C-alpha angles and dihedrals in degrees: 000000000000117000093203120139112280127207109210126213117270112283092019091152122217098008108101125216110272094029121137124262090243090059090050093051093049090049092051091048091051091050093050092046091052091049093051092047091052090050093047092050091046092049093048090062092057103045113135105208118201115257128186108261113259111234135180110282124241102235134191095253089058094056096094095059101028123092121210112222119201140158147138100116134083117293089249093058092042093051092054093044087051090053092048092051093048089048088056091053102262129131105233139176129186118221120238120264105277115255136187091273088059089049091054091047090053091051091048096054102026138069125282121255099035123140118256096253086062093051094043097048098038092045090046091058093048090046091052092051090049089054090051088053091050089055090062104270116134119233091247091053090051092049092047099042105036134059130179120229119200143148120269133195144163114232146132094273134065092271087085088062098051094103092053090048092052091051094046094049092045091051093046092048093052100260098108109161096033107143123243117193117202129207103200113215089220093053129091145182091316089079090080117109127177092226097045118107090221109047109200094199132138093280090054095050095044091048094050094044092049090050092050093047093049090045091052095051098040089048094050093047090052091054090046092055104038099073091055102041114129093208112052112238095017093116094050092047092049092045090054090055092046093051092049089051095047091046088058090048091055093045091053095042106106122203114255114255136182110262119266094245097046101068091074090060095040097055111178092356094072095104092048091049091048091050094049092044092056091053093047090049090049093051098042105026119110102196093105097037092051089050090051090052086059089050089052090055090050092051089050090064087075118089117220139190107216094182092077108111109234127167112230113233116196115209119218136149137090114004100246097036092051093047109042119089103208145055090322090081098023091264084285099168095057090042091055091050092049088052091055103263133132110229121219105198126204116249121226086228090075090058092049091050090047092055091051090046092052091054089051090050092049092050090053093047094049097042110153097003092106087071095050145315092268125051115238117259119273093254092061093083092162093061092041091052091050091052091048092048094049091047095048091045092053095045092046091057091049092047089051090052089051092050094047094048093047091047093051092047092051090047087061091047092051094044089056093052103272094271095124119076122258120244116281113249108255094210091054090047090052092049093051098041102040097077088060102030122023108246090215091063109104132201130086111359092332112206093349096092092057094038095050091051090057094039097054091044095048094044092051091239102128139028091207138015118216116195115201118195139155121265108271096009103162101207093045091047089055089050091052089056090054092045089067089066091044094052091047090056097043102051098183094052119115108204127167127179117203123191112211131205138149089284139036099064096142093051092048093049090049092054091048091051091056094051091041089057089063091047091051091052090049092050094047092049090050091050092051090049089054091053092047094047094050097039091232129135126216088250090054090053095050092046092054092048091051089053091049106042094177086077089067090065113101093222092057102117116233112194119235114244120214111255094017121102112173125082092228094050092048089049092054091053090048091051090051091050091050093048091049095047097040112106113248115250114236114254115255114257118243111227114208127196 
């Protein structure tokens, strides 16, 4: 660049007449840099960071006249959760199953671009409050005497924004100030507070977990029986009676407490004794298992025909879409049953085990980083030993939680006759899914969608896997991309992803029908192979069942045979085994005169 003399503009500041152009440029850069720094410093002092809105607390003295609203699960789960809350002394009310009208309400009062579980659940709450207003309650009475209880989370998908969406829709619909209580998935027993209206203590968590476990198993057994019922509607009628009975059991179930006379002897260890006593009572008590034995007897009043050939369709996908039983997933479960399928629903217990497993994985990945970003040198054995002890102690507690939850879930399965499936092993799911979907990736169900597709195919548990997810769900969309590689490797797998919304039901049902046609063909072929392998005819099978009426009972346990998926095909092999192992009856003597 030329170093010729440069005449600056008037008021150019520090550059003197006769200075070079390089000096002028540097001067102008320094001035602009100083100006930007002054603006940045000035703006930093006036930043308004977002803070969670402060709302009126729900306190203990309000409990008698305040009703807890909740929803988002199946009506079976919600009925038992309602019973558990009432048993703990709360007034509670479950919301209706969300419908398309709720979806439209959510879109009307919420933000654009949300996923349909947001619109369905948020709109369902607003719709319920509007119905309360139609019954004669004023808005202020609703705001004062009702609170909504839901799960909260922070994550890469829209689920992390649910709380904000609830508050926005409530404000836009005229219910500004309505209280929303969050149970954070990352929280724990420390959330309890003596003055809180909702005490999240050990009694609360045990009650809710017991309700969810019983709801899971009763729900799955209902779906396992309904396709084979001889009398249409018998399963639904029996399930209604069972749920009414179990609701009463949960209402009457009182939390375990240390006896009145013992505290004087226990001194300062009363809380510890109470805590341990509750766990021992949970692990050894038989109040729920005895009630489930009664439910098993009620289920056994139904008569079933297990020789009906039904393809088993395993449901996976996004948590809410795979759980709800209404318009939110196009009423998919009932549609599948009308089309001749047996539905294998996904238990909430799998999700709970997944969350525990992810914490275990995180603890192993971050081992030693709590003490510093760099591990101590090898010669510092004292620090290394401390890190190892802390890590093993933390993982041991998590492993114990895994073992206890799995044990309690399987106790419910066994008490109800062992018809429902046991929980899938999370470590096996991780091993199978990780090559296709990194198990460290969070959001949605993480690697579970991919892993469950492989698991239920390899274990001969389903003819077809149907993944239900909201339109535009980021984690499920990522899973769908990985599923392409899975399906290409497992050639016999029938996998279909369906995106749900408030519209598009006919198109979704049509796609399911096409995939279900393949599953039906697969199930029929398997059934015929079972008849051919055993040498039985359909008439032989029915004749044997008529001679052994206990096999018409739905709680009669048919063992699962390796390589065989369908209930009818497994039943044929079981009949053949019974016929083979049954002792021959001696021929009647002919008496001659």
